[in-house]
C-alpha positions as CSV (number, residue, x, y, z in Angstrom):
1,M,18.6,-35.6,42.6
2,Y,20.4,-32.8,40.7
3,E,19.7,-34.5,37.3
4,I,16.2,-35.2,38.1
5,L,15.6,-31.4,38.8
6,K,17.5,-30.4,35.8
7,S,15.3,-32.7,33.6
8,A,12.1,-31.5,35.3
9,H,13.4,-27.8,34.8
10,S,14.1,-28.5,31.2
11,G,10.9,-30.2,30.4
12,W,8.7,-28.0,32.4
13,R,9.9,-24.9,30.6
14,Y,7.8,-25.9,27.5
15,I,4.5,-26.1,29.5
16,V,5.3,-22.5,31.0
17,L,5.9,-21.1,27.4
18,V,2.7,-22.9,25.9
19,L,0.7,-21.6,28.8
20,L,2.0,-18.0,28.7
21,V,1.7,-17.7,24.9
22,L,-1.9,-19.0,25.1
23,A,-2.8,-16.5,27.8
24,F,-1.1,-13.8,25.9
25,V,-2.9,-14.5,22.7
26,R,-6.2,-14.9,24.6
27,A,-5.6,-11.6,26.5
28,M,-4.7,-9.7,23.2
29,A,-7.9,-11.1,21.4
30,G,-10.0,-10.3,24.4
31,W,-8.6,-6.6,24.7
32,L,-8.5,-5.9,20.9
33,G,-11.8,-7.6,20.3
34,K,-13.5,-6.1,23.2
35,Q,-14.5,-9.5,24.5
36,P,-15.7,-10.3,28.0
37,Y,-13.2,-11.6,30.7
38,T,-14.3,-15.1,31.3
39,E,-13.8,-17.7,33.9
40,G,-11.7,-19.6,31.2
41,N,-9.4,-16.5,31.0
42,R,-9.0,-16.4,34.7
43,K,-8.1,-20.1,34.9
44,L,-5.7,-20.1,32.0
45,N,-4.0,-16.9,33.6
46,V,-3.8,-18.8,36.9
47,F,-2.4,-22.0,35.2
48,A,0.3,-19.9,33.6
49,L,1.1,-18.4,36.8
50,I,1.3,-21.6,38.8
51,S,3.5,-23.2,36.1
52,A,5.9,-20.3,36.1
53,H,6.0,-20.5,40.1
54,I,6.7,-24.3,39.7
55,Q,9.3,-23.6,37.2
56,L,10.9,-21.1,39.7
57,V,11.1,-23.6,42.5
58,F,12.8,-26.1,40.1
59,G,15.3,-23.4,39.2
60,L,16.1,-22.2,42.7
61,L,16.7,-25.8,43.8
62,L,19.1,-26.2,40.9
63,Y,20.8,-22.9,41.6
64,F,21.6,-23.9,45.2
65,I,22.1,-27.6,44.9
66,G,24.4,-27.2,41.9
67,S,26.3,-24.3,43.5
68,W,25.7,-22.0,40.7
69,F,25.8,-19.2,43.2
70,S,29.6,-19.8,43.6
71,V,30.5,-19.9,39.9
72,D,33.2,-17.6,38.6
73,S,31.3,-14.7,37.1
74,S,34.3,-13.3,35.2
75,Q,33.5,-15.5,32.2
76,A,30.5,-15.1,30.1
77,L,29.0,-18.7,30.9
78,G,29.5,-18.3,34.6
79,R,28.0,-14.7,34.7
80,Y,24.9,-15.8,32.7
81,W,24.1,-18.7,35.0
82,K,25.0,-17.0,38.2
83,M,23.3,-13.7,37.6
84,E,21.6,-13.1,34.3
85,H,19.6,-16.1,34.0
86,I,18.2,-16.1,37.5
87,G,17.7,-12.4,37.6
88,M,15.8,-12.4,34.3
89,M,13.6,-15.2,35.2
90,I,12.7,-13.9,38.6
91,F,11.8,-10.7,36.9
92,A,9.6,-12.4,34.4
93,I,7.9,-14.4,37.1
94,V,7.3,-11.1,39.0
95,L,5.7,-9.5,35.9
96,I,3.4,-12.6,35.4
97,T,2.5,-12.4,39.1
98,V,1.8,-8.6,38.8
99,G,-0.2,-9.0,35.6
100,N,-2.4,-11.9,37.1
101,A,-3.1,-9.7,40.2
102,R,-3.9,-6.7,38.3
103,S,-6.4,-8.8,36.1
104,K,-8.3,-9.5,39.1
105,R,-9.0,-5.6,40.0
106,G,-12.1,-3.8,38.6
107,D,-14.9,-4.8,36.6
108,D,-13.7,-3.5,33.2
109,P,-13.1,-6.6,31.0
110,L,-10.9,-4.6,28.7
111,A,-8.7,-3.5,31.5
112,R,-8.3,-7.1,32.8
113,H,-7.3,-8.2,29.5
114,R,-5.0,-5.3,28.9
115,A,-3.3,-6.2,32.2
116,V,-2.6,-9.7,31.2
117,A,-1.6,-8.9,27.6
118,L,0.9,-6.2,28.8
119,Y,2.6,-8.0,31.7
120,F,2.5,-11.5,30.3
121,G,3.8,-10.0,27.0
122,L,6.7,-8.3,28.8
123,A,7.5,-11.5,30.6
124,L,7.6,-13.5,27.4
125,V,9.9,-10.9,25.8
126,L,12.2,-11.3,28.9
127,I,12.1,-15.0,28.8
128,F,13.0,-15.1,25.1
129,A,15.8,-12.5,25.7
130,A,17.1,-14.7,28.4
131,I,17.1,-17.7,26.1
132,I,18.9,-16.0,23.4
133,A,21.4,-14.7,25.8
134,M,21.9,-18.4,26.8
135,T,22.7,-19.4,23.5
136,K,25.4,-16.5,23.0
137,A,26.9,-17.5,26.5
138,D,26.9,-21.2,25.6
139,P,27.0,-21.9,22.0
140,S,26.7,-25.7,22.7
141,R,23.1,-24.9,23.5
142,T,20.4,-24.4,21.0
143,F,17.2,-22.1,21.2
144,F,14.9,-24.8,22.1
145,G,17.1,-27.7,22.5
146,V,16.7,-29.9,25.6
147,S,19.6,-29.3,28.0
């Protein structure tokens, strides 16, 4: 069960990243290009949100099934998996959730695009920072390598 979840978590990350990047790029284009906020924008944002939440569920299951919460945090690798990774990812998903919620408010399409661009953009920065921290804590892993 653990290996299946680990594979799912490792593979699903690409879906999350692709959807987040697409939603961010479309939001930036809409914000800077003063474009209307369409149903396609809303759906892409929701798909990105759902994919991130599914990834969170996979990650939380791995965290507790694999006993990562009881790892020694005095070493860099243990500290990364026990605290840094889960903390950064939960915060990134909170940013995605808030960005999606804020894009639903109001009638101004530029404000809706701006909310998605800012919150999803911050989430992407945080996710990439976590990936970089992972490669520093565990040199055997690569930036986009499958674990």
